[in-house]
C-alpha positions in Angstrom: 55.6 -42.7 112.5 55.3 -40.2 109.6 53.4 -40.9 106.4 55.3 -42.3 103.5 56.7 -40.2 100.6 55.1 -40.6 97.2 55.8 -43.9 95.5 55.1 -43.4 91.8 55.0 -47.2 91.2 51.9 -47.7 93.3 48.3 -46.6 92.7 48.1 -43.2 94.2 45.3 -41.6 96.1 43.9 -38.5 94.2 42.7 -35.7 96.5 40.9 -32.6 95.1 40.6 -29.6 97.4 37.9 -27.0 96.6 38.2 -23.4 97.9 36.1 -20.4 96.9 39.0 -17.9 96.8 42.7 -18.2 96.1 45.3 -16.8 98.5 47.2 -13.8 97.2 46.8 -10.6 95.2 44.4 -12.3 92.7 42.3 -13.5 95.6 42.4 -12.6 99.3 45.1 -12.4 101.9 43.4 -14.3 104.7 43.8 -17.4 106.8 40.9 -19.1 105.2 42.6 -18.7 101.8 46.1 -19.5 102.9 45.0 -22.7 104.7 44.0 -24.9 101.7 47.0 -23.7 99.7 49.5 -24.6 102.4 47.8 -27.8 103.3 47.7 -28.8 99.6 51.4 -28.1 99.3 52.1 -30.4 102.2 49.8 -33.2 100.9 51.3 -33.0 97.4 54.5 -34.6 98.8 52.5 -37.8 99.6 49.5 -38.0 97.3 48.2 -36.7 93.9 46.7 -33.4 95.1 44.9 -30.6 93.2 43.4 -27.3 94.5 40.4 -26.1 92.6 39.6 -22.5 93.1 37.9 -19.5 91.3 38.8 -16.2 89.8 38.3 -13.8 86.9 40.3 -16.0 84.4 40.6 -19.7 84.0 44.2 -20.9 84.5 46.0 -24.0 85.6 49.6 -24.3 87.0 51.7 -26.3 89.4 54.0 -25.0 92.1 57.3 -26.3 93.3 55.7 -28.7 95.8 53.9 -30.6 93.1 50.5 -29.2 94.0 48.4 -28.5 90.9 46.2 -25.5 91.0 43.2 -25.1 88.8 41.3 -21.8 88.7 37.9 -21.9 87.2 36.5 -18.7 85.7 33.7 -17.2 87.9 30.6 -16.4 85.9 29.0 -14.5 88.8 28.9 -14.3 92.6 25.8 -15.3 94.5 24.7 -12.2 96.4 27.8 -10.5 95.1 29.9 -12.3 97.8 33.5 -13.4 96.9 33.0 -16.7 98.8 30.0 -17.7 96.5 31.4 -17.9 93.0 29.5 -19.8 90.3 31.6 -21.4 87.5 31.3 -24.1 84.9 33.6 -27.1 85.0 33.5 -27.9 88.7 32.0 -31.4 88.1 34.7 -32.2 85.5 37.4 -31.0 87.9 36.3 -33.5 90.5 36.1 -36.4 88.1 38.4 -39.2 89.1 39.0 -38.0 92.6 39.3 -40.5 95.4 38.6 -37.8 98.0 37.0 -34.4 97.7 38.0 -32.1 100.5 36.1 -28.8 100.5 36.9 -25.6 102.4 34.3 -23.1 103.9 31.3 -25.3 104.8 28.7 -22.7 103.8 30.3 -21.4 100.5 28.5 -22.1 97.2 31.5 -24.1 95.7 31.5 -26.4 98.7 27.8 -27.1 98.4 28.1 -27.8 94.7 31.3 -29.9 95.2 29.5 -32.0 97.8 26.5 -32.6 95.5 28.8 -33.6 92.6 30.8 -35.9 94.9 27.6 -37.5 96.2 26.4 -38.2 92.6 29.7 -39.8 91.8 29.9 -41.6 95.2 33.2 -39.9 96.1 34.0 -39.7 99.8 33.9 -36.1 101.1 35.6 -34.1 103.8 35.1 -30.4 104.8 37.1 -27.9 106.7 35.3 -24.8 107.8 37.1 -21.4 108.2 34.3 -19.4 109.7 32.2 -18.2 106.8 28.6 -17.5 107.9 25.4 -18.5 106.2 22.7 -21.1 106.1 23.0 -24.8 105.9 20.2 -25.8 103.6 17.6 -26.4 106.4 20.0 -28.7 108.2 20.8 -30.9 105.1 24.2 -29.5 104.4 26.2 -31.3 107.1 24.8 -34.6 105.9 26.7 -34.2 102.6 30.1 -34.8 104.2 31.7 -38.0 105.5 34.3 -36.2 107.6 34.6 -32.8 109.3 38.3 -32.0 109.5 38.2 -29.0 111.9 40.9 -26.5 112.6 40.3 -26.6 116.3 38.2 -28.3 119.0 36.4 -25.0 119.3 35.5 -25.1 115.6 34.1 -28.6 116.0 31.9 -27.4 119.0 30.6 -24.4 117.0 29.8 -26.5 114.0 28.1 -29.1 116.1 29.6 -31.8 113.8 28.9 -35.4 114.7 31.8 -36.6 117.0 32.1 -39.9 115.2 32.7 -38.1 111.9 34.9 -35.3 113.2 38.7 -35.1 113.4 40.6 -32.1 114.7 43.5 -31.5 112.3 44.6 -27.9 113.3 46.7 -26.0 110.8 50.3 -25.0 110.6 53.3 -23.2 109.1 56.4 -24.1 107.3 59.2 -24.7 109.8 62.0 -23.8 107.3 60.3 -20.6 106.0 59.1 -19.4 109.4 62.1 -19.9 111.7 64.0 -17.9 114.3 67.2 -16.0 113.4 69.4 -15.5 116.5 71.3 -12.7 114.7 68.2 -10.7 113.7 67.5 -7.8 116.0 64.0 -7.8 117.5 61.9 -4.7 118.1 58.4 -3.8 118.9 54.9 -5.3 118.5 53.5 -6.9 115.4 49.9 -7.5 114.2 49.1 -9.6 111.1 45.5 -9.9 109.9 42.7 -8.1 108.2 41.8 -4.6 109.4 38.2 -5.4 110.4 36.6 -4.4 113.7 36.4 -7.9 115.3 40.2 -8.1 115.2 40.4 -5.5 117.9 43.3 -3.5 116.5 41.8 -0.4 118.1 42.2 -2.0 121.6 45.8 -2.9 120.7 46.7 0.7 119.7 45.1 1.9 123.0 47.1 -0.7 125.0 50.5 0.1 123.5 53.0 0.9 126.3 54.6 4.3 126.1 57.3 4.4 123.4 56.4 0.9 122.1 56.4 0.5 118.3 53.6 -1.3 116.5 53.7 -2.6 112.9 50.3 -3.4 111.4 50.3 -5.9 108.5 47.2 -6.6 106.5 44.6 -5.4 104.0 41.4 -3.8 104.9 38.4 -5.9 105.6 35.3 -6.4 103.5 32.8 -4.5 105.7 30.4 -2.9 103.2 28.5 -0.5 105.5 29.4 2.3 107.9 30.6 2.6 110.5 32.5 -0.7 110.1 33.5 0.3 106.6 35.5 3.2 108.0 37.4 1.2 110.6 40.8 1.6 108.9 40.3 5.4 109.2 39.5 5.1 112.9 42.7 3.1 113.4 44.8 5.8 111.7 43.2 8.4 113.8 44.0 6.5 117.0 47.5 5.9 115.8 48.3 9.5 115.2 49.4 9.9 118.8 51.3 6.6 118.9 54.3 4.9 117.2 52.3 2.9 114.7 53.2 1.9 111.1 50.6 0.5 108.7 52.4 -1.7 106.2 49.3 -2.8 104.3 49.2 -6.2 102.5 52.9 -6.9 102.3 54.3 -9.5 99.8 54.1 -13.0 101.1 57.9 -13.3 100.9 58.3 -10.5 103.4 56.3 -12.0 106.2 58.9 -14.3 107.7 61.3 -11.4 108.3 58.6 -9.4 110.0 57.7 -12.3 112.4 61.3 -13.0 113.4 62.0 -9.3 113.8 59.2 -8.7 116.3 59.5 -8.9 120.0 55.9 -10.0 120.3 52.9 -10.8 118.0 49.5 -9.7 119.2 46.1 -11.0 118.1 43.6 -8.9 120.2 40.3 -10.2 118.7 37.1 -9.3 120.6 33.6 -10.6 121.2 32.2 -7.1 121.0 33.6 -4.5 118.6 34.2 -0.9 119.2 30.9 -0.2 117.5 29.0 -2.5 119.9 28.5 -5.3 117.5 28.7 -8.8 119.0 30.8 -11.4 117.2 29.4 -14.9 118.0 32.2 -16.8 116.3 35.8 -15.5 116.0 39.3 -16.9 115.4 38.7 -20.6 114.8 42.4 -21.1 114.8 44.8 -18.1 114.4 47.4 -18.9 111.7 49.3 -15.7 112.4 49.9 -17.0 116.0 51.3 -20.3 114.6 53.6 -18.5 112.2 54.9 -16.2 114.9 55.5 -19.3 117.2 57.4 -21.0 114.4 59.5 -17.8 114.2 60.4 -18.1 117.9 58.2 -15.0 118.7 56.0 -14.9 121.8 52.3 -14.4 121.3 49.7 -12.4 123.3 46.2 -13.4 122.2 42.7 -12.9 123.4 40.8 -15.8 125.0 38.5 -16.2 122.0 37.7 -19.1 119.8 40.6 -21.6 119.3 43.4 -19.3 120.3 43.8 -20.9 123.8 44.4 -24.2 122.0 47.4 -22.6 120.2 48.9 -20.3 122.8 49.9 -21.9 126.1 49.4 -19.2 128.8 52.7 -18.4 130.6 54.6 -20.9 128.4 54.5 -19.7 124.8 53.0 -16.3 125.5 49.9 -15.0 127.3 46.1 -15.2 126.9 44.2 -12.1 127.9 40.6 -11.1 128.4 39.1 -9.9 125.1 38.8 -6.1 125.0 40.7 -5.6 128.2 43.2 -2.9 127.2 44.8 -2.7 130.7 45.6 -6.4 130.9 46.9 -6.3 127.3 49.1 -3.3 128.1 50.5 -5.1 131.2 51.4 -8.3 129.3 53.0 -6.3 126.4 55.1 -4.3 128.9 56.1 -7.5 130.6 57.5 -9.1 127.4 58.9 -5.9 126.0 60.7 -5.1 129.2 62.1 -8.5 130.1 64.5 -9.9 127.4 65.0 -13.2 129.2 61.3 -13.8 129.6 60.8 -13.0 125.9 63.5 -15.4 124.9 62.2 -18.2 127.0 58.6 -17.7 125.7 59.9 -17.6 122.1 62.0 -20.8 122.5 59.0 -22.6 124.1 56.8 -21.3 121.2 59.1 -22.8 118.6 59.2 -26.1 120.4 55.5 -26.3 120.7 55.1 -25.4 117.1 57.4 -28.2 116.0 55.5 -30.7 118.2 52.0 -29.9 116.9 51.6 -27.1 114.3 53.6 -27.8 111.2 51.8 -28.3 107.9 53.3 -31.7 107.7 51.6 -32.7 111.0 48.3 -31.3 109.7 48.7 -33.3 106.5 49.3 -36.5 108.5 46.1 -36.0 110.4 44.2 -35.4 107.1 45.7 -38.4 105.4 44.7 -40.5 108.4 41.1 -39.3 108.0 41.3 -39.9 104.2 42.5 -43.5 104.8 39.5 -44.1 107.1 37.2 -43.0 104.3 39.0 -45.1 101.7 38.7 -48.2 103.9 35.0 -47.7 104.8 
């Protein structure tokens, strides 16, 4: 049974989400930024929900879903990192909350929000999106009552207490991301940041002859060479292939790109082309979910939480990370067999509707909030 719609005549749960960076041109185009925004939109249909985030100028507004967004002005950034803004007013923003749900366990706003909530005896939840860093000598996890993880893999990596952990996954909007039977499909699509652990170099190498690849996403935040020059490496590799770099496209253009692709690929790696090991990668893979919602098959590496999203042989294929030959074989298989691609795409849409809508994610979160409210 689904959760009830808002009833303005009853006392309403007030949930405040805290995220270090807003999704979009005034923040970052990343899954860790999109997640709290989309989840907040889904939750706002059922509870009083506000998203507190940080930026150059203070501003407050509401979107069509009813989600209120409050951006606090960042005074400075700890270590110069965009995930560690410091701002006045966070304590006031949390005042009156019934639940504080923070994002990015190790970010400075999450730490400060947890301390403010503890002082006010407000129940706390946290969803991690992979930001590295310390945990205050082991004290940080103790500040949260629930760990609402994006995958079972994420829960294992965090080592969060099983009794306080709920896997809520993530999602996409089934109306916004949907198949169009009349839309022609062509080529391969990648959506994500252009940073070495995404493995786009392996994808370019693996492209079957004459296959088209469209690459969507902004550059990463790699400060030092050679990683800093990864986008230039990709353009060099692409000079002999049919590759188009679209950059950070407007959010409104993404659905058409997904439904117009024959296959989405997320080729993330454990070891980058520069030999750097990536211990934790792809806690969930929102681009895979958005593609599945669009009826598009997915080929993804067997890293992180991706095998929890992509059902091998049913909604797409899981391949060995960094194995260009296997990746090329699976791409050729989908690109060369229309019936197979249609079957995988139909299965992907069905699996998405069963498990990966934002509404389903919101239901799981609200169930966890109710546990906290009753405890």
